[in-house]
ChimeraX commands (.cxc) that place a marker at each C-alpha (Angstrom):
marker #1 position -77.35,-16.40,-74.40 radius 0.5
marker #1 position -79.58,-18.79,-72.46 radius 0.5
marker #1 position -81.99,-17.74,-70.10 radius 0.5
marker #1 position -81.15,-18.54,-66.69 radius 0.5
marker #1 position -83.33,-16.36,-64.22 radius 0.5
marker #1 position -86.54,-15.45,-64.02 radius 0.5
marker #1 position -87.20,-12.37,-61.59 radius 0.5
marker #1 position -91.18,-11.33,-60.99 radius 0.5
marker #1 position -92.83,-8.67,-59.33 radius 0.5
marker #1 position -95.22,-9.62,-56.47 radius 0.5
marker #1 position -98.23,-7.52,-56.76 radius 0.5
marker #1 position -100.36,-8.07,-60.17 radius 0.5
marker #1 position -98.21,-10.43,-61.06 radius 0.5
marker #1 position -97.98,-13.15,-58.84 radius 0.5
marker #1 position -101.22,-12.15,-57.02 radius 0.5
marker #1 position -103.84,-9.39,-57.24 radius 0.5
marker #1 position -103.24,-7.87,-53.66 radius 0.5
marker #1 position -105.13,-4.76,-54.41 radius 0.5
marker #1 position -107.99,-5.36,-51.72 radius 0.5
marker #1 position -105.27,-6.07,-49.20 radius 0.5
marker #1 position -103.00,-2.84,-50.02 radius 0.5
marker #1 position -105.95,-0.45,-49.84 radius 0.5
marker #1 position -107.18,-2.30,-46.51 radius 0.5
marker #1 position -103.52,-1.75,-45.24 radius 0.5
marker #1 position -103.00,1.85,-46.28 radius 0.5
marker #1 position -106.67,3.08,-45.39 radius 0.5
marker #1 position -105.80,1.22,-41.91 radius 0.5
marker #1 position -102.41,3.40,-41.62 radius 0.5
marker #1 position -104.41,6.50,-42.75 radius 0.5
marker #1 position -106.97,6.31,-40.33 radius 0.5
marker #1 position -104.97,5.34,-37.18 radius 0.5
marker #1 position -102.68,8.20,-37.72 radius 0.5
marker #1 position -105.44,10.74,-37.92 radius 0.5
marker #1 position -104.89,11.41,-41.62 radius 0.5
marker #1 position -107.17,12.20,-44.29 radius 0.5
marker #1 position -108.54,9.22,-46.48 radius 0.5
marker #1 position -107.11,9.33,-50.00 radius 0.5
marker #1 position -109.49,9.96,-53.11 radius 0.5
marker #1 position -110.30,7.05,-55.21 radius 0.5
marker #1 position -108.58,8.75,-58.24 radius 0.5
marker #1 position -105.38,8.54,-56.04 radius 0.5
marker #1 position -105.47,5.09,-54.84 radius 0.5
marker #1 position -103.64,3.56,-58.31 radius 0.5
marker #1 position -100.32,5.19,-56.62 radius 0.5
marker #1 position -100.98,2.22,-54.02 radius 0.5
marker #1 position -100.04,-0.69,-56.24 radius 0.5
marker #1 position -96.95,1.06,-57.95 radius 0.5
marker #1 position -95.27,2.65,-55.48 radius 0.5
marker #1 position -93.05,1.51,-51.91 radius 0.5
marker #1 position -94.26,2.60,-48.80 radius 0.5
marker #1 position -92.09,5.82,-48.26 radius 0.5
marker #1 position -92.48,6.75,-51.93 radius 0.5
marker #1 position -96.63,6.84,-51.98 radius 0.5
marker #1 position -96.55,8.72,-48.32 radius 0.5
marker #1 position -93.76,11.22,-49.56 radius 0.5
marker #1 position -96.13,11.69,-52.47 radius 0.5
marker #1 position -99.00,11.99,-50.07 radius 0.5
marker #1 position -97.59,13.96,-47.53 radius 0.5
marker #1 position -94.40,15.46,-48.29 radius 0.5
marker #1 position -95.00,19.29,-47.84 radius 0.5
marker #1 position -96.47,18.02,-44.39 radius 0.5
marker #1 position -93.29,17.13,-42.40 radius 0.5
marker #1 position -95.29,16.16,-39.14 radius 0.5
marker #1 position -97.85,14.23,-40.69 radius 0.5
marker #1 position -95.58,12.21,-42.89 radius 0.5
marker #1 position -93.40,11.58,-39.80 radius 0.5
marker #1 position -96.83,10.12,-37.91 radius 0.5
marker #1 position -97.91,8.18,-41.03 radius 0.5
marker #1 position -94.33,6.90,-41.44 radius 0.5
marker #1 position -94.06,5.37,-37.64 radius 0.5
marker #1 position -97.63,4.07,-37.97 radius 0.5
marker #1 position -97.20,2.21,-41.10 radius 0.5
marker #1 position -93.85,0.65,-39.39 radius 0.5
marker #1 position -96.14,-0.57,-36.69 radius 0.5
marker #1 position -98.73,-1.58,-38.48 radius 0.5
marker #1 position -98.73,-5.14,-39.01 radius 0.5
marker #1 position -99.92,-6.45,-42.44 radius 0.5
marker #1 position -100.18,-10.03,-41.68 radius 0.5
marker #1 position -103.99,-9.86,-41.23 radius 0.5
marker #1 position -104.67,-8.58,-44.57 radius 0.5
marker #1 position -102.38,-11.42,-46.39 radius 0.5
marker #1 position -105.66,-13.36,-47.02 radius 0.5
marker #1 position -107.21,-10.47,-49.36 radius 0.5
marker #1 position -104.91,-11.30,-51.65 radius 0.5
marker #1 position -105.74,-13.55,-54.28 radius 0.5
marker #1 position -102.83,-15.67,-56.01 radius 0.5
marker #1 position -102.54,-15.80,-59.50 radius 0.5
marker #1 position -104.77,-18.83,-61.18 radius 0.5
marker #1 position -102.34,-21.58,-61.53 radius 0.5
marker #1 position -99.72,-19.60,-59.60 radius 0.5
marker #1 position -98.01,-22.35,-58.17 radius 0.5
marker #1 position -98.13,-25.17,-60.96 radius 0.5
marker #1 position -97.07,-22.18,-63.29 radius 0.5
marker #1 position -93.90,-21.70,-61.10 radius 0.5
marker #1 position -93.14,-25.21,-60.11 radius 0.5
marker #1 position -93.20,-25.84,-63.88 radius 0.5
marker #1 position -90.33,-23.27,-64.58 radius 0.5
marker #1 position -88.37,-24.27,-62.11 radius 0.5
marker #1 position -87.57,-27.23,-63.86 radius 0.5
marker #1 position -85.54,-25.21,-66.52 radius 0.5
marker #1 position -84.86,-21.68,-64.46 radius 0.5
marker #1 position -83.78,-20.42,-61.32 radius 0.5
marker #1 position -86.53,-17.81,-60.20 radius 0.5
marker #1 position -86.18,-14.31,-57.86 radius 0.5
marker #1 position -89.22,-12.14,-56.53 radius 0.5
marker #1 position -88.09,-8.16,-56.73 radius 0.5
marker #1 position -90.83,-6.01,-55.37 radius 0.5
marker #1 position -91.23,-2.82,-53.72 radius 0.5
marker #1 position -92.72,-4.03,-50.73 radius 0.5
marker #1 position -90.83,-3.63,-47.34 radius 0.5
marker #1 position -90.89,-5.85,-44.03 radius 0.5
marker #1 position -94.04,-8.10,-45.99 radius 0.5
marker #1 position -91.67,-9.37,-48.87 radius 0.5
marker #1 position -91.13,-12.60,-46.80 radius 0.5
marker #1 position -94.18,-12.58,-45.06 radius 0.5
marker #1 position -95.90,-13.21,-48.63 radius 0.5
marker #1 position -93.67,-16.19,-49.49 radius 0.5
marker #1 position -94.35,-17.51,-45.78 radius 0.5
marker #1 position -97.84,-17.16,-45.76 radius 0.5
marker #1 position -98.59,-18.58,-48.96 radius 0.5
marker #1 position -95.98,-21.18,-48.61 radius 0.5
marker #1 position -94.35,-20.41,-51.60 radius 0.5
marker #1 position -90.29,-20.42,-50.20 radius 0.5
marker #1 position -89.39,-23.53,-51.55 radius 0.5
marker #1 position -90.47,-21.98,-55.11 radius 0.5
marker #1 position -88.11,-19.15,-55.00 radius 0.5
marker #1 position -84.11,-18.90,-54.89 radius 0.5
marker #1 position -84.36,-15.50,-53.72 radius 0.5
marker #1 position -86.71,-12.31,-52.55 radius 0.5
marker #1 position -85.85,-8.64,-52.41 radius 0.5
marker #1 position -87.41,-5.57,-51.43 radius 0.5
marker #1 position -87.02,-2.39,-50.92 radius 0.5
marker #1 position -85.35,-2.52,-47.61 radius 0.5
marker #1 position -82.59,-4.35,-49.28 radius 0.5
marker #1 position -81.33,-1.81,-51.59 radius 0.5
marker #1 position -80.86,1.86,-51.52 radius 0.5
marker #1 position -83.52,3.03,-53.99 radius 0.5
marker #1 position -86.86,1.48,-54.67 radius 0.5
marker #1 position -88.18,0.78,-58.29 radius 0.5
marker #1 position -87.76,2.44,-60.87 radius 0.5
marker #1 position -84.56,2.29,-59.86 radius 0.5
marker #1 position -82.43,-1.07,-61.39 radius 0.5
marker #1 position -81.09,-1.57,-57.46 radius 0.5
marker #1 position -83.22,-4.93,-56.55 radius 0.5
marker #1 position -82.79,-6.16,-60.09 radius 0.5
marker #1 position -79.06,-5.98,-60.54 radius 0.5
marker #1 position -78.87,-7.43,-56.95 radius 0.5
marker #1 position -80.85,-10.48,-57.98 radius 0.5
marker #1 position -78.07,-10.76,-60.79 radius 0.5
marker #1 position -75.41,-10.20,-57.92 radius 0.5
marker #1 position -76.65,-12.52,-55.28 radius 0.5
marker #1 position -77.43,-15.49,-58.02 radius 0.5
marker #1 position -74.55,-15.04,-60.18 radius 0.5
marker #1 position -76.13,-14.46,-63.64 radius 0.5
marker #1 position -75.65,-11.46,-66.25 radius 0.5
marker #1 position -78.49,-9.38,-67.25 radius 0.5
marker #1 position -78.70,-11.28,-70.69 radius 0.5
marker #1 position -79.42,-14.47,-69.03 radius 0.5
marker #1 position -82.60,-12.94,-66.98 radius 0.5
marker #1 position -85.77,-11.68,-67.52 radius 0.5
marker #1 position -88.26,-9.58,-65.52 radius 0.5
marker #1 position -92.04,-10.26,-65.06 radius 0.5
marker #1 position -93.91,-6.77,-64.24 radius 0.5
marker #1 position -97.22,-4.94,-64.30 radius 0.5
marker #1 position -95.92,-1.37,-63.86 radius 0.5
marker #1 position -94.63,1.35,-65.54 radius 0.5
marker #1 position -91.65,1.26,-62.66 radius 0.5
marker #1 position -91.13,-2.58,-63.42 radius 0.5
marker #1 position -90.20,-1.70,-67.29 radius 0.5
marker #1 position -88.12,1.19,-66.06 radius 0.5
marker #1 position -86.39,-0.92,-63.62 radius 0.5
marker #1 position -85.95,-3.53,-66.16 radius 0.5
marker #1 position -84.32,-1.16,-69.00 radius 0.5
marker #1 position -82.13,0.37,-66.40 radius 0.5
marker #1 position -80.52,-2.83,-65.66 radius 0.5
marker #1 position -80.70,-3.96,-69.25 radius 0.5
marker #1 position -82.64,-6.82,-68.31 radius 0.5
marker #1 position -85.67,-8.18,-70.79 radius 0.5
marker #1 position -89.09,-7.34,-69.82 radius 0.5
marker #1 position -92.37,-9.10,-69.90 radius 0.5
marker #1 position -95.96,-7.07,-69.36 radius 0.5
marker #1 position -98.62,-7.77,-67.51 radius 0.5
marker #1 position -101.75,-6.05,-66.11 radius 0.5
marker #1 position -101.70,-2.14,-67.43 radius 0.5
marker #1 position -98.40,-3.17,-69.00 radius 0.5
marker #1 position -99.60,-6.00,-71.11 radius 0.5
marker #1 position -99.88,-4.91,-74.87 radius 0.5
marker #1 position -97.60,-2.01,-74.15 radius 0.5
marker #1 position -94.28,-3.84,-74.25 radius 0.5
marker #1 position -92.81,-6.60,-77.09 radius 0.5
marker #1 position -93.62,-9.55,-74.98 radius 0.5
marker #1 position -96.94,-9.40,-73.12 radius 0.5
marker #1 position -98.49,-12.59,-70.80 radius 0.5
marker #1 position -102.47,-11.89,-70.46 radius 0.5
marker #1 position -102.08,-14.88,-67.57 radius 0.5
marker #1 position -99.22,-15.64,-65.48 radius 0.5
marker #1 position -99.26,-19.23,-66.92 radius 0.5
marker #1 position -98.45,-17.34,-70.30 radius 0.5
marker #1 position -94.76,-16.78,-69.16 radius 0.5
marker #1 position -93.33,-19.95,-69.67 radius 0.5
marker #1 position -94.27,-19.90,-73.75 radius 0.5
marker #1 position -93.07,-16.68,-73.79 radius 0.5
marker #1 position -89.67,-17.13,-72.03 radius 0.5
marker #1 position -89.45,-20.46,-74.07 radius 0.5
marker #1 position -89.45,-17.98,-77.28 radius 0.5
marker #1 position -86.89,-15.69,-76.24 radius 0.5
marker #1 position -84.51,-18.72,-75.21 radius 0.5
marker #1 position -84.50,-19.93,-78.93 radius 0.5
marker link #1:1,2 radius 0.2
marker link #1:2,3 radius 0.2
marker link #1:3,4 radius 0.2
marker link #1:4,5 radius 0.2
marker link #1:5,6 radius 0.2
marker link #1:6,7 radius 0.2
marker link #1:7,8 radius 0.2
marker link #1:8,9 radius 0.2
marker link #1:9,10 radius 0.2
marker link #1:10,11 radius 0.2
marker link #1:11,12 radius 0.2
marker link #1:12,13 radius 0.2
marker link #1:13,14 radius 0.2
marker link #1:14,15 radius 0.2
marker link #1:15,16 radius 0.2
marker link #1:16,17 radius 0.2
marker link #1:17,18 radius 0.2
marker link #1:18,19 radius 0.2
marker link #1:19,20 radius 0.2
marker link #1:20,21 radius 0.2
marker link #1:21,22 radius 0.2
marker link #1:22,23 radius 0.2
marker link #1:23,24 radius 0.2
marker link #1:24,25 radius 0.2
marker link #1:25,26 radius 0.2
marker link #1:26,27 radius 0.2
marker link #1:27,28 radius 0.2
marker link #1:28,29 radius 0.2
marker link #1:29,30 radius 0.2
marker link #1:30,31 radius 0.2
marker link #1:31,32 radius 0.2
marker link #1:32,33 radius 0.2
marker link #1:33,34 radius 0.2
marker link #1:34,35 radius 0.2
marker link #1:35,36 radius 0.2
marker link #1:36,37 radius 0.2
marker link #1:37,38 radius 0.2
marker link #1:38,39 radius 0.2
marker link #1:39,40 radius 0.2
marker link #1:40,41 radius 0.2
marker link #1:41,42 radius 0.2
marker link #1:42,43 radius 0.2
marker link #1:43,44 radius 0.2
marker link #1:44,45 radius 0.2
marker link #1:45,46 radius 0.2
marker link #1:46,47 radius 0.2
marker link #1:47,48 radius 0.2
marker link #1:48,49 radius 0.2
marker link #1:49,50 radius 0.2
marker link #1:50,51 radius 0.2
marker link #1:51,52 radius 0.2
marker link #1:52,53 radius 0.2
marker link #1:53,54 radius 0.2
marker link #1:54,55 radius 0.2
marker link #1:55,56 radius 0.2
marker link #1:56,57 radius 0.2
marker link #1:57,58 radius 0.2
marker link #1:58,59 radius 0.2
marker link #1:59,60 radius 0.2
marker link #1:60,61 radius 0.2
marker link #1:61,62 radius 0.2
marker link #1:62,63 radius 0.2
marker link #1:63,64 radius 0.2
marker link #1:64,65 radius 0.2
marker link #1:65,66 radius 0.2
marker link #1:66,67 radius 0.2
marker link #1:67,68 radius 0.2
marker link #1:68,69 radius 0.2
marker link #1:69,70 radius 0.2
marker link #1:70,71 radius 0.2
marker link #1:71,72 radius 0.2
marker link #1:72,73 radius 0.2
marker link #1:73,74 radius 0.2
marker link #1:74,75 radius 0.2
marker link #1:75,76 radius 0.2
marker link #1:76,77 radius 0.2
marker link #1:77,78 radius 0.2
marker link #1:78,79 radius 0.2
marker link #1:79,80 radius 0.2
marker link #1:80,81 radius 0.2
marker link #1:81,82 radius 0.2
marker link #1:82,83 radius 0.2
marker link #1:83,84 radius 0.2
marker link #1:84,85 radius 0.2
marker link #1:85,86 radius 0.2
marker link #1:86,87 radius 0.2
marker link #1:87,88 radius 0.2
marker link #1:88,89 radius 0.2
marker link #1:89,90 radius 0.2
marker link #1:90,91 radius 0.2
marker link #1:91,92 radius 0.2
marker link #1:92,93 radius 0.2
marker link #1:93,94 radius 0.2
marker link #1:94,95 radius 0.2
marker link #1:95,96 radius 0.2
marker link #1:96,97 radius 0.2
marker link #1:97,98 radius 0.2
marker link #1:98,99 radius 0.2
marker link #1:99,100 radius 0.2
marker link #1:100,101 radius 0.2
marker link #1:101,102 radius 0.2
marker link #1:102,103 radius 0.2
marker link #1:103,104 radius 0.2
marker link #1:104,105 radius 0.2
marker link #1:105,106 radius 0.2
marker link #1:106,107 radius 0.2
marker link #1:107,108 radius 0.2
marker link #1:108,109 radius 0.2
marker link #1:109,110 radius 0.2
marker link #1:110,111 radius 0.2
marker link #1:111,112 radius 0.2
marker link #1:112,113 radius 0.2
marker link #1:113,114 radius 0.2
marker link #1:114,115 radius 0.2
marker link #1:115,116 radius 0.2
marker link #1:116,117 radius 0.2
marker link #1:117,118 radius 0.2
marker link #1:118,119 radius 0.2
marker link #1:119,120 radius 0.2
marker link #1:120,121 radius 0.2
marker link #1:121,122 radius 0.2
marker link #1:122,123 radius 0.2
marker link #1:123,124 radius 0.2
marker link #1:124,125 radius 0.2
marker link #1:125,126 radius 0.2
marker link #1:126,127 radius 0.2
marker link #1:127,128 radius 0.2
marker link #1:128,129 radius 0.2
marker link #1:129,130 radius 0.2
marker link #1:130,131 radius 0.2
marker link #1:131,132 radius 0.2
marker link #1:132,133 radius 0.2
marker link #1:133,134 radius 0.2
marker link #1:134,135 radius 0.2
marker link #1:135,136 radius 0.2
marker link #1:136,137 radius 0.2
marker link #1:137,138 radius 0.2
marker link #1:138,139 radius 0.2
marker link #1:139,140 radius 0.2
marker link #1:140,141 radius 0.2
marker link #1:141,142 radius 0.2
marker link #1:142,143 radius 0.2
marker link #1:143,144 radius 0.2
marker link #1:144,145 radius 0.2
marker link #1:145,146 radius 0.2
marker link #1:146,147 radius 0.2
marker link #1:147,148 radius 0.2
marker link #1:148,149 radius 0.2
marker link #1:149,150 radius 0.2
marker link #1:150,151 radius 0.2
marker link #1:151,152 radius 0.2
marker link #1:152,153 radius 0.2
marker link #1:153,154 radius 0.2
marker link #1:154,155 radius 0.2
marker link #1:155,156 radius 0.2
marker link #1:156,157 radius 0.2
marker link #1:157,158 radius 0.2
marker link #1:158,159 radius 0.2
marker link #1:159,160 radius 0.2
marker link #1:160,161 radius 0.2
marker link #1:161,162 radius 0.2
marker link #1:162,163 radius 0.2
marker link #1:163,164 radius 0.2
marker link #1:164,165 radius 0.2
marker link #1:165,166 radius 0.2
marker link #1:166,167 radius 0.2
marker link #1:167,168 radius 0.2
marker link #1:168,169 radius 0.2
marker link #1:169,170 radius 0.2
marker link #1:170,171 radius 0.2
marker link #1:171,172 radius 0.2
marker link #1:172,173 radius 0.2
marker link #1:173,174 radius 0.2
marker link #1:174,175 radius 0.2
marker link #1:175,176 radius 0.2
marker link #1:176,177 radius 0.2
marker link #1:177,178 radius 0.2
marker link #1:178,179 radius 0.2
marker link #1:179,180 radius 0.2
marker link #1:180,181 radius 0.2
marker link #1:181,182 radius 0.2
marker link #1:182,183 radius 0.2
marker link #1:183,184 radius 0.2
marker link #1:184,185 radius 0.2
marker link #1:185,186 radius 0.2
marker link #1:186,187 radius 0.2
marker link #1:187,188 radius 0.2
marker link #1:188,189 radius 0.2
marker link #1:189,190 radius 0.2
marker link #1:190,191 radius 0.2
marker link #1:191,192 radius 0.2
marker link #1:192,193 radius 0.2
marker link #1:193,194 radius 0.2
marker link #1:194,195 radius 0.2
marker link #1:195,196 radius 0.2
marker link #1:196,197 radius 0.2
marker link #1:197,198 radius 0.2
marker link #1:198,199 radius 0.2
marker link #1:199,200 radius 0.2
marker link #1:200,201 radius 0.2
marker link #1:201,202 radius 0.2
marker link #1:202,203 radius 0.2
marker link #1:203,204 radius 0.2
marker link #1:204,205 radius 0.2
marker link #1:205,206 radius 0.2
marker link #1:206,207 radius 0.2
marker link #1:207,208 radius 0.2
view
């Protein structure tokens, strides 16, 4: 079946957002009175939803976990948006893709899902954006991808998901959606893109 829909992860695919996410979580931990996380554990900042991350870090300390979660909900992410760097040719790539495909974003972000698009004026370039607050389960569960399919009336065979984490690949597999790997997943999947702008060529090859 012809590809109708391209679904993108946010962090690591559309944006280099590690500095922003690290700064946000460090501020949450500081304001919560929680201990800082060792650098060896910082990779989890980029692959897990906030609830997953805090549970992983403080699941054995329920009082601290509750405090960190409360502070996270109250902390405004807006000051950290300027630390996010759009991928090269982000806008041009999306504009070109939308001449042929519908586009959506599926991210483990929560309340900042729509805020990212507003801050970078990308709302006109997406038909839909869903995050963890829109579904019962975050990635690696397929809930977000299945919600995109349902809301846009597209079958799994007509969609492709572009992600950069093992959780993205697992979500795509569970939803029976083809996957294009970027970042850490580049070269580890049958279809990989070193640059965002390469996605268009890869999708065209899948669409033959």
